[in-house]
C-alpha positions in Angstrom: 5.8 -11.5 -14.4 8.9 -13.6 -14.9 10.2 -16.9 -13.5 8.1 -18.2 -10.7 6.7 -14.8 -9.9 3.1 -14.8 -8.9 0.4 -12.7 -7.2 -1.7 -14.6 -4.7 -3.9 -13.9 -1.7 -1.9 -13.3 1.5 -2.0 -16.0 4.1 -1.3 -16.1 7.9 2.1 -17.6 7.1 3.0 -14.4 5.4 2.6 -12.2 8.5 6.3 -12.1 9.5 7.4 -11.2 5.9 4.7 -8.6 5.5 5.9 -7.0 8.8 9.5 -7.0 7.7 8.8 -5.6 4.2 6.4 -3.0 5.6 9.0 -1.7 8.1 11.6 -1.5 5.4 9.5 0.3 2.9 7.9 2.7 5.4 11.3 3.7 6.8 12.9 4.1 3.3 10.0 6.3 2.4 9.3 8.4 5.4 12.4 8.4 7.6 14.4 10.5 5.1 16.1 12.5 7.9 16.9 9.4 10.0 15.1 7.5 12.7 14.3 9.3 15.9 12.5 8.0 19.0 9.1 9.2 17.7 9.5 7.5 14.3 10.8 4.3 15.8 7.9 4.0 18.3 5.4 4.8 15.6 6.6 2.3 13.0 7.1 -0.5 15.5 3.5 -0.1 16.7 2.1 0.2 13.2 3.6 -3.0 11.7 3.6 -6.2 13.7 2.9 -9.8 12.8 -0.1 -9.7 15.2 -1.6 -6.7 13.4 -1.2 -8.4 10.1 -2.8 -11.5 11.4 -5.8 -9.4 12.6 -6.1 -7.8 9.2 -5.9 -11.0 7.3 -8.8 -12.5 9.3 -11.0 -9.4 9.0 -13.6 -9.5 6.2 -13.1 -5.8 5.6 -9.6 -6.3 4.2 -8.0 -8.2 1.4 -4.3 -8.5 0.8 -2.4 -9.8 -2.2 1.3 -10.6 -2.2 3.8 -10.7 -5.1 6.3 -13.4 -4.6 9.3 -14.5 -6.7 11.9 -17.2 -6.0 10.1 -17.8 -2.7 10.6 -14.2 -1.5 8.0 -11.5 -0.9 8.7 -8.5 -3.2 5.6 -6.5 -2.6 2.0 -6.4 -1.5 -1.2 -4.5 -1.7 -3.7 -4.1 1.2 -7.3 -3.3 0.3 -9.9 -1.8 2.7 -13.2 -2.7 1.1 -15.2 -0.4 3.5 -13.1 2.7 3.5 -14.5 5.6 1.4 -13.3 9.0 0.5 -16.1 11.4 0.1 -18.8 8.8 -0.7 -19.2 5.7 -2.8 -18.2 7.2 -6.1 -14.4 6.7 -5.4 -14.8 3.1 -4.5 -12.7 1.2 -2.0 -9.3 2.1 -0.6 -5.9 0.8 -1.5 -4.6 1.1 2.1 -1.0 0.0 1.2 0.9 -0.7 -2.0 4.4 -1.5 -0.9 7.2 -2.8 -3.1 10.7 -3.4 -1.8 13.0 -0.8 -3.2 15.4 -3.0 -5.1 12.4 -4.3 -7.1 10.7 -1.0 -7.8 10.4 -0.3 -11.5 10.1 -3.9 -12.5 6.3 -4.1 -12.9 5.5 -5.4 -9.5 3.2 -2.5 -8.5 1.5 -2.7 -11.8 1.0 -6.5 -11.5 -0.6 -6.0 -8.0 -2.9 -3.2 -9.3 -3.9 -5.4 -12.2 -4.8 -8.2 -9.8 -6.8 -5.8 -7.7 -8.8 -4.7 -10.8 -9.4 -8.3 -11.9 -10.4 -9.6 -8.5 -12.2 -6.6 -6.9 -13.0 -4.2 -9.8 -12.8 -0.4 -9.7 -13.0 2.4 -8.9 -10.5 2.6 -6.0 -8.5 5.3 -4.3 -5.5 5.8 -2.2 -3.6 8.6 -0.5 0.1 9.2 -0.8 2.6 11.6 0.8 3.4 14.6 -1.5 7.1 13.8 -1.4 6.6 10.1 -2.3 8.2 9.1 -5.6 5.2 6.8 -6.2 3.0 9.7 -7.3 4.5 9.6 -10.8 3.8 5.9 -11.0 0.2 6.3 -10.0 -0.4 9.1 -12.4 1.2 7.1 -15.2 -1.0 4.2 -14.3 -4.1 6.4 -14.7 -4.9 7.7 -11.2 -6.3 11.2 -11.0 -5.6 13.6 -8.2 -8.9 14.5 -6.4 -7.9 16.2 -3.2 -5.8 16.5 -0.1 -5.7 14.4 3.0 -3.6 15.5 5.9 -2.3 13.1 8.5 -1.5 14.4 11.9 1.6 12.7 13.1 2.6 13.5 16.6 4.3 16.9 16.3 3.7 17.6 12.6 1.2 17.5 9.8 2.0 15.3 6.8 0.3 16.5 3.5 -0.9 13.7 1.3 -2.6 13.7 -2.1 -5.8 11.6 -2.7 -5.7 9.7 -6.0 -8.5 7.8 -7.6 -8.5 5.1 -10.4 -11.4 4.0 -12.6 -13.9 6.6 -11.7 -16.0 7.8 -14.6 -17.3 11.4 -14.3 
């Protein structure tokens, strides 16, 4: 990390910034054909300051933020109780979002390193098959262990399930 960059636990005061960054990253990733009414309604219901406030006060979740120059550049949201096919895959990385202009600068890696240091491993996540992040995850050491489909209104979205730190 450079300058005043740091990873810290998310706080209630971060909820507006977490919402804004989430909307931006989600739309940049999934709204590749534009924003229709279905996508707009979905994303505006998914990311709200109130939902982040609820998450940050829930013992099931942990969130770490990466800030630099007083600005939020990325975050990781962890669900400590979510499991994929049993305990062997550990807890879930629910979100790992880095604002696009700052991707490729080590922010995702710094957030994952902080997760390992604070919460251990193994951990798993799922990501859309068309998401560029799959290459990052595989380079970091994640292994593909299966498929997880999301049913989104009128279509099915194929995702890959990746795990890190599991010894077989």
